N, C-alpha and C positions, 0 to 999 in steps of 0.2 A: 284362218283370220279371223280378227277380231274387230270390234268397233272402239277406237279410243274415245273417251265421253271428256277427254281435256280439250277446252277449247280454244287453248292459248296455242295450240300448235295445228287448229281444224280437224275436223273428221279424218280418221284412215282408213283402212279396207273395212267393208261392211262383211258381215254375217248374216245368217238366218234370221237371227231375234233382233236385229237391227232392221232388215229387209222388213217384217213383220211390221214391229212399230212406224216405219216410214209410210208403208202400205195404209195402213191404219188411219193415218193423218189425213190421206187424199179423201178430198170430197167426192170422187168418183167410188170409192168403197165406202163410203158413210151407209152403214146397216146391213152391210154383206156379212152373213155368217160368220164368226172367227174361223171355224174350220177351212171356209175357202179362203180367207185370206192367208190363211198359212199356206195353203199349198202353192199360191199365185207367189209369197213370200221362198218359196223353196225353190221355184222354178225362176225366180228372178236373179240377175247378176251384176256386176259391175262391169261400168267399159269406162278407159281413160283416154283424155283424148288430149294432145298436145297444142299450143298455141297455134291460131289460124286454121286446125283441122276441124273438118264440116261434121253436125253431130246428123243433121238432114237437111237437106238439099230442095229448094221452092219446086213444085214440080215432080218431086220423086215420090212412091209410094211410102204411106205412113205404114209401116208394117210392127214398130214399137214405139211405147212411150218413154217417157226419161223423167227423173228424180234428179235434178244437180246437188250432188254432195258437197261438192267442194271446188272453189273457182268459180271465173264469170262466163255467161257467153254472151254473145252479140246478135240478137235477132235483124235479121232485112229481109226486105223485098224486092224483088228485081222487077222493074216495069219498063219493057222495050228494052234499051240498051242501058238504063242507069240501075243501080243498085243504091237505095235508100235503108240507112239505119234506122229503125223502129225503137228499139230499147235494148239494154244492156239489164242482165238478171243472173242472182247468183245463187248460194244457195240457197235449198229448198223450190226453187223454180220448177214447176211441173208444166210437161207439155206432151201432145201426141196421144193422150187420151182417147180422142175420137176415133183415130186410127186402130183400135184393138177390136171395135164396133163395127166399122164399116170398111169399105173400099175406099179411100181418098188420098189423095196426095197433098203434101205438106205445101202449104199456102204462103210459107216465110222459107227462108235458110237459117240455120243457125250454126254458129260457128264458136269453138273457144278462143277464148280473150288469154290464157294463159292455158297452166295445166287445169284439166277439168276432169271429175271423176261424176258419173253418172248411175245410180240405180237403174236399171233397162228391164221390161220384161217386153218379150215377143207377142206380136198378136198370135201367132200359132201356139203358144203356152196359154197364153189367154184362152184361145178356143176350145182346146182341149179342156182347159178346168171348165169353160160352162156348159160343152156337151157333158160332163160328169155332175155338174150342177145347175141346170137350168133355169130353177127358181130363181139365179141371181140375176138375170137378166133383164127382166122388169126392175129390181129395185135398181140397178145401178143406170138403165137407160131413165128414169126418173130421177136419180141425181144427175145426169146431164141436164135434162130438161130445167130443174130447179138453178143450178149454176148456169146455165143461157139466160133463165128468165131474170134473175139476178144480177147478170152483166151487163143485160140489156137494159133493165130498170138504171142502174147505176150511169151506162152512158149516157140515155135519153136526158136524164136530169144533169149531166155535166154538159151536154150541147143542146141544149133546149132550144135556143135561138137558132140556130145553124139547122137542126133538124126541121124545124118549121118553114123555114125558107126553102128548105129543100122539097118539102110536100112528097109527093108520090115516088119522088127520085130516092128519098130515102130506103134502103134497102135493111129492114127488120129480117133479124135472123129466122124467125119462125112465120111462114105465111104471109 
């Protein structure tokens, strides 16, 4: 398989070199040695989803991460008997990265709007790589912490008034 770089038709099926490039662009793998990212690229694959198909279901274990290659996905959250749409994302959207590092469940559901292709890396393959290259884990954890702090700062700046009114009720992401 090869990736067409002709954007008129959108991306096609991907191969190893394309996976390598896509993984290197992810903040999760910033500063991770190239040889390790090469292994992760080799272990990654493409999954295709049809319109309405679920990529991950709220409450299910997050055992893989996804990067949308083409198509759009809806992110929805179920609360009691109601399901509320949160956002729609397309090419480049990445989610599930924390599931590679810890046993966690999806906080939301992600569904294909139309036909969707995703680059997928499973937790099992990631952990086997981490066993072989244990020095990557502190770097990846640092990337996660940096990302969370940047997100949290942006959120607090965007919602300063609401946050000040909520006081101790405001659930900050880190302690």
